[in-house]
C-alpha positions in Angstrom: 229.5 115.2 -18.8 228.3 112.4 -21.1 228.8 113.1 -24.8 225.7 112.1 -26.8 226.2 109.4 -29.4 223.8 111.0 -31.9 225.4 114.5 -31.9 222.4 116.0 -30.1 223.3 118.5 -27.4 221.5 121.0 -25.2 224.0 123.6 -26.4 226.3 124.1 -29.3 228.9 126.9 -29.0 230.3 128.2 -32.3 233.8 129.6 -31.7 236.7 128.3 -29.5 238.1 131.6 -28.4 238.3 132.9 -24.8 234.6 133.7 -24.8 233.6 130.4 -26.3 235.6 128.7 -23.6 234.0 130.9 -20.9 230.6 129.7 -22.2 231.7 126.1 -21.9 232.9 126.5 -18.4 229.5 128.0 -17.4 227.7 125.2 -19.2 229.7 122.6 -17.3 228.6 124.3 -14.0 225.0 124.0 -15.1 225.5 120.4 -16.1 224.4 121.0 -19.7 225.5 118.8 -22.5 227.5 121.0 -24.9 230.1 121.1 -27.6 232.4 123.8 -29.0 232.9 123.8 -32.7 236.0 125.8 -33.8 237.0 126.2 -37.5 240.7 126.5 -36.6 243.0 125.8 -33.7 242.2 126.5 -30.1 241.7 130.3 -29.6 242.3 130.5 -33.4 242.0 134.3 -33.7 244.5 134.9 -30.9 246.9 132.4 -32.5 247.0 134.5 -35.6 247.7 137.7 -33.7 251.2 139.2 -34.4 254.1 137.2 -32.7 255.1 140.1 -30.4 251.7 141.4 -29.6 251.1 142.7 -26.1 247.5 143.0 -24.8 246.1 146.3 -23.8 244.5 144.7 -20.7 246.3 143.4 -17.6 246.3 139.7 -17.0 243.5 139.7 -14.4 241.1 141.3 -16.8 241.7 138.4 -19.3 241.0 135.7 -16.7 238.1 133.3 -17.1 236.1 131.9 -14.2 238.5 133.4 -11.6 241.3 131.1 -12.8 244.5 133.1 -12.1 246.4 134.3 -15.2 250.0 134.6 -14.1 252.1 136.9 -16.4 255.7 137.9 -16.3 254.8 141.5 -17.2 251.9 143.8 -16.3 250.6 143.4 -19.8 250.7 139.8 -21.0 251.8 138.8 -24.5 250.4 136.4 -27.1 252.4 133.4 -26.0 251.4 133.7 -22.4 247.7 134.0 -23.4 247.9 131.0 -25.6 249.4 129.0 -22.7 246.7 130.2 -20.3 243.7 129.5 -22.4 245.1 126.1 -23.6 245.6 125.0 -20.0 242.1 126.0 -19.1 240.7 124.0 -22.0 242.7 120.9 -21.3 242.6 120.9 -17.4 238.8 121.4 -17.5 238.3 118.8 -20.2 236.4 121.2 -22.4 234.4 119.3 -25.1 235.7 120.9 -28.3 236.1 119.9 -31.9 238.9 121.8 -33.6 239.4 122.4 -37.4 235.7 121.9 -37.9 234.0 124.9 -39.6 230.3 125.5 -39.1 228.8 126.1 -42.5 225.1 126.6 -41.6 222.6 126.8 -38.7 219.0 126.1 -39.5 216.1 126.3 -37.1 213.7 123.3 -37.4 209.9 123.4 -37.0 210.3 122.1 -33.4 212.5 125.1 -32.6 215.7 123.0 -32.3 218.7 123.9 -34.4 220.5 121.8 -37.0 224.2 122.8 -37.1 226.1 121.6 -40.2 229.9 121.6 -40.3 232.6 120.6 -42.8 232.7 117.2 -41.0 229.3 116.4 -39.4 225.8 117.5 -38.4 224.7 118.4 -34.8 221.3 119.1 -33.2 220.9 121.5 -30.3 218.2 123.2 -28.3 220.4 126.3 -28.0 223.3 127.8 -30.0 225.8 130.4 -28.9 227.7 132.3 -31.6 231.0 133.5 -30.2 233.0 133.8 -33.4 234.7 137.2 -33.0 235.6 139.3 -35.9 239.2 138.6 -37.0 238.4 136.5 -40.0 237.3 139.0 -42.7 239.5 142.0 -43.4 238.1 145.4 -44.4 239.2 145.4 -48.1 240.0 148.7 -49.8 238.8 147.6 -53.2 241.7 149.2 -55.0 243.7 147.9 -58.0 246.6 145.6 -56.9 245.1 144.6 -53.6 245.4 141.0 -54.6 249.1 141.1 -55.4 251.4 138.6 -53.6 253.2 141.4 -51.8 250.0 142.6 -50.1 248.7 141.2 -46.8 245.9 142.1 -44.5 247.6 140.4 -41.6 250.9 141.1 -39.9 252.9 138.5 -38.0 256.7 139.0 -37.6 258.8 142.1 -38.3 261.9 140.1 -39.5 260.2 139.3 -42.8 260.2 143.1 -43.7 263.8 143.9 -42.7 265.5 146.3 -45.2 262.3 146.4 -47.3 260.3 149.4 -48.3 257.0 148.6 -46.5 253.8 150.6 -46.6 251.5 150.3 -43.5 248.0 151.4 -44.1 246.0 152.3 -41.0 246.6 154.1 -37.6 245.1 151.7 -35.1 247.0 149.5 -32.6 247.8 146.8 -35.1 249.1 149.3 -37.7 251.2 151.2 -35.1 252.7 148.0 -33.6 253.7 146.8 -37.1 255.2 150.1 -38.1 257.3 150.4 -34.9 258.5 146.7 -35.0 259.4 146.7 -38.7 261.3 150.0 -38.2 263.3 148.5 -35.3 264.2 145.5 -37.5 265.6 147.8 -40.2 262.6 148.2 -42.4 261.9 151.4 -44.3 258.4 152.1 -43.1 255.8 154.6 -44.5 252.4 154.9 -42.9 249.3 155.9 -44.9 246.6 157.3 -42.6 243.2 158.6 -43.8 242.7 160.6 -40.7 244.6 163.7 -39.6 246.5 161.9 -36.8 247.3 158.6 -35.2 244.2 157.1 -33.6 243.3 158.1 -30.0 242.6 154.5 -29.1 246.2 153.4 -29.7 247.7 151.9 -26.5 248.7 154.8 -24.2 252.3 153.5 -23.8 252.8 153.1 -27.5 251.3 156.3 -28.9 254.1 158.6 -27.8 256.6 156.3 -29.4 255.0 156.4 -32.8 254.4 160.1 -32.6 258.1 160.7 -31.8 259.3 158.3 -34.6 257.2 160.2 -37.1 258.3 163.6 -35.8 262.0 162.7 -36.1 261.4 161.2 -39.6 262.4 157.6 -38.7 258.9 156.5 -39.9 257.4 158.5 -42.7 253.6 159.2 -42.5 251.1 160.6 -44.9 248.0 161.9 -43.1 244.6 162.7 -44.6 245.7 160.4 -47.4 244.6 157.2 -49.1 246.2 154.4 -51.0 244.9 154.6 -54.5 246.7 151.8 -56.4 249.3 149.0 -55.7 251.7 148.1 -58.4 254.5 145.5 -58.5 257.3 147.9 -57.4 255.4 151.0 -56.3 252.2 152.4 -54.9 250.1 155.4 -55.8 248.7 157.5 -52.9 246.3 160.4 -52.8 247.4 163.2 -50.5 246.1 166.7 -49.7 248.9 168.0 -52.0 247.9 165.6 -54.8 248.9 162.2 -56.2 252.3 160.7 -55.2 254.1 157.6 -56.3 256.4 155.7 -53.9 258.8 152.8 -54.4 257.6 149.8 -52.5 258.3 146.2 -51.7 255.5 145.2 -49.4 252.1 146.5 -48.3 250.3 145.8 -45.0 246.7 146.8 -45.2 245.9 146.9 -41.5 242.5 148.6 -41.9 240.6 146.4 -39.4 238.4 143.4 -39.6 234.7 142.6 -39.4 232.4 139.8 -38.3 230.8 137.4 -40.8 227.5 139.2 -41.2 226.3 136.9 -43.9 226.6 134.0 -41.5 224.4 135.8 -38.9 221.8 136.8 -41.5 221.6 133.2 -42.9 220.6 132.1 -39.4 217.8 134.7 -39.4 219.5 137.2 -37.1 218.4 140.8 -37.8 221.1 143.5 -38.3 220.6 147.2 -37.7 220.1 149.2 -40.8 222.0 152.3 -39.5 225.3 151.2 -41.1 226.6 149.7 -37.8 225.1 146.3 -38.5 224.6 145.5 -34.9 222.8 142.2 -34.4 219.4 142.2 -32.7 219.7 140.6 -29.2 218.3 141.0 -25.7 220.9 142.8 -23.6 219.8 140.9 -20.4 219.8 137.4 -21.9 222.0 137.8 -25.0 219.3 135.9 -27.0 218.8 137.1 -30.6 215.5 137.5 -32.4 215.8 133.8 -33.3 214.7 131.9 -30.2 217.4 129.7 -28.8 220.3 131.4 -30.7 222.5 133.6 -28.5 225.5 136.0 -29.0 228.6 136.3 -26.9 231.7 138.5 -27.2 232.7 141.0 -29.8 230.2 139.7 -32.4 227.6 141.8 -30.5 229.1 145.0 -31.7 228.5 144.8 -35.4 231.2 146.9 -37.2 232.0 148.6 -33.9 234.5 145.9 -33.0 236.3 148.2 -30.6 233.5 148.2 -28.1 233.7 144.6 -26.9 236.8 142.8 -25.5 237.5 139.7 -23.4 237.4 141.8 -20.2 233.9 143.3 -20.7 232.2 140.4 -22.6 233.3 137.3 -20.6 230.2 138.1 -18.5 228.0 137.1 -21.5 228.7 133.4 -20.7 227.1 133.7 -17.2 224.2 135.8 -18.5 223.3 133.2 -21.1 223.6 130.2 -18.7 221.5 131.9 -16.0 218.8 132.5 -18.6 219.0 128.9 -19.8 218.7 127.6 -16.3 215.7 129.7 -15.6 214.1 128.6 -18.8 214.6 124.9 -17.9 213.0 125.5 -14.5 210.0 127.4 -15.8 206.8 125.4 -15.6 205.5 123.9 -18.9 202.4 125.3 -20.4 201.4 121.9 -21.7 
């Protein structure tokens, strides 16, 4: 593929995660000039997953373009996935710019798109937004949420050894963190707003957390909310009333959301039913803005649990098939 000297492409892909890479592979097959623009490192969101994370999916469901993903275990881990996607990007000579954040996408009068980044400007006939959702945490908006001891991301359990750690949430990320920190000698308390641990927690992990709570190794407050975070304690609201707990660290693992403002600034409509689902054609993945497409979890609005690598990698092929047909269509001029 020849790289245009004037930064003009047939296709710009925003996001260098697995789905962005899948789009690039399909673009190469169609011989389209393209570039991926990624604000961080390659597969940036995956890189920031917890160190010991294990995927829910088996390796073959994470494969791109039928390129085998060989894993040592039935469920691959983060490091294996990083190796797999990196090798795909390098061996296929994917055209990607890393650490270059897209700041705006504007549609010009001729229907082409001007993509502005922190380093350059690009022009493209078509744009694919494959940015995922791991960048913006769901903030609680409570006093003390900005204290240094508070984090919305979890990495390694060793950091919390022997410390009194509050974990807020009951999804996979919260459960994994609670179990790992407990097994590294941390004193873990979970704050869960619902009456039980989430049903979507990995089926081989859920019995573990339920048993640890039952035996008292991990304390859990259900139907409860974190009300305030202080330097050395937290205030929680429980069905029995307010309680104050000694505390060293707080992990607010309450989920993440797409950058809706970024989509709206492009002119993409969002549903008004609270789910904020972007408007797009389910057969072509094209949004209400001609020439701008969505791929991956970004399609789900706040329902980030509906789209994964395994069920959204097909978006790449759907988009490229549509672009190929559009190119072959007879001109009306």
